[in-house]
N, C-alpha and C positions, 0 to 999 in steps of 0.2 A: 699735574705737570705745570710748573711755574712758567711765567712769561719769559720770552727772549726778545732780543732786539728785532724790530720790524714784524713782530708776531701780533696778530689781533688778540684781544683779551676780552673775555666775557661773551655773552650771547643774549639774544632777545628772548625773553620769557617772563610771564607775569608771576607775581607772588602767589604761591599755592594757597588753597583755602585754609590749610593748617599753618600757614606762615604767621610770624609774629612781628608786629609793627613796633618799632622803638623810635624815640625822638631825641635821645641824648646819649652821651658816653656812659653816664651813670646807669641808665636803664638797660643798655646793651650789656654792660659789664655785670650787672646784678643778675640778669637772665642767664648769661653764659655760665657764671660762677655757680648758680643754682643747679643748672642742668649737669654741669661737669661733676659737682660734688655728689650728686645723686646717681651718677652713672647713666644718665639719659642722653640719647643722641640729640645733637643740636638741631633745631628746626631751621628752616630758611627764615632769615630776618629781612623785613622791609625797613629800610632806613629813611628817616625823615629829619634827622638832625645828628649832631655829634661830629667829631673830627674825622672819623673814617668816612662818613657820609660826605663831608666837605671835600676830602681828598679825592673821592670818587666822582665829584662833580654832581652830587645829588641835588634834586629840586624838592622844594617843600610842597609837593602835590600828592596827597595820599591816593587819589584816584588813579594817578599814573602807575602806581605800583601794580595795579591789577590789569593793566593793558598789555596786549600782546607785544608791544614794542618796548616794554620796560627792560632795563638792562640788568642781567643777572651775572654775578661774578663770584668766583671762588677766591677767597683771600686767606692769607696766613693768620695764624693766631699765635700770640706770644705766650710762652709758658715760663714761669720763673719760680725758683725755689728760694725762699727767704728764710734763712736760719732753720731750714728743715720743713717749712710749710709751703705747699704749692699754691700758686695763684696764676691767673690768666689775665692777659690784656689784649685789647684789640688795636689800639692806636699808639700808645706810648707809655713810657715809664720814666720818672725823674728820680734820681738819687741825689740827695743834697737839697739845699735851700734854693728857691727860685732866683733870688736877687743878690745873694752874697755867698762867698766861699766857693770852694771847688765843687763841681757837680758833674754828673754823668746823665746825659739824656739819651734814652734808647727809644728809637722810633720805628713803628711799623707803618706809619702814615705821615704824610708831609705836614699836616696842620696840627696846631696846638692852640685851640681857640681861634682868635683872629690872627695869630702869628703863623709863620712858615719856617720853623727852625730847621727842618730837614727837607729842603726843596727837592732832593733827589729820591726821597723815600717812596717806595711803591709797595702797597700791601699785598701784592701777589708775586713778588720776585724771589721769595724764599730766603730773604736776608733782613737783618736788622740794620738800621743806620744808627751808628753810635757817635755821639759828640761828647768828648771829654773836655770840659771847660775849666780853664785856669786863667781867670781875668781879675784885674784890680776893680775896685768899685767904679772908677771912672770909665774903664774899658767896658764894664758890664752895662753901664748906662748908655754908652755909645752903641754897643752891640744891640741892645733892646730896641733902639730907634730904627735899626736896620732889619731886625728879625721879622717884621711884618711882611716885608717884601722878599725875604730870603736872600738878601744881599750881604749878610754878615759873614758868609763864607767865600773864599778861604780867609782864615785869620790865624796868626801865629800862636794865639792863646787858645785855639780850639783845635783839638786833634779829632780827625774824622776817619771812621772806618766802617766797613760793611762786613757783617759776619752772620753765620748761621747759628752760632752759639758763643757764649762768653761767660767767664766766671770772674767775680770780684770778691776780694776779701779786704775789709777796711780795718784800720787800727781801732776805731771806735764806731759805735752804731750810728748809722746815717738815716736821715728822714727819707722815706720812700713814698712816692705818689704814683698810683696806677690809674691811667685813664682819667686823670684829674681828681681822683679820690685819695685822700691821705690814708695810708695803710698802717704806718707806725715806723719804728726805728729798727734797723737790722744791720748786721755786720757782714754776713756772707750771702752773696747773691750768685745764683747760677741760672743762666738764660738759655732757652732753646726755642727754635721755631717749630710750630706744628704746621707743616705745609698744607695749604689749601684746606684747612680744617673748618672753615666758616664760609657758608654760602649766603650772600646778601643780594637784595634787589634794590635798585635806585631808579 
């Protein structure tokens, strides 16, 4: 059951003994991809770094994960089909180049490194926050200066929507990055949310 306005989210519970501690987007993504491709149920993950950890207000204290007052939450997982091959992501996906040209940013978490491109994104609300960006070079530079604080929105060159699923088909193959990792170039993109598919402790 996803979150609703004024509803509490998460509960106090420590990381179980068979839980897996991860410290970055890359580590979490690699673990999840491995389990998913092998058809193994996902374990509970203890987060000590990465954009999902940052969005959830995590602290860099491993001992806290095993305490009774540690915060356990069920978050959504992104699932994407890229030219027929399936991938997963926890925090975000970028279609296009970071600093030039048209791009699409799909977020399940508010943070992207030190930046806050999707300030309203919540990893447990059952929706993606999607930003379609059409900016000139100068506008891009100006927006980058404001993206750290999340004050780049609203902007006439950035279309914002929240969806449970989405499909894109591009005239040419586009660069795609998942949770900060370059995946390759693809032309057809099909997204969907796996509701509360991931349990994490912070």
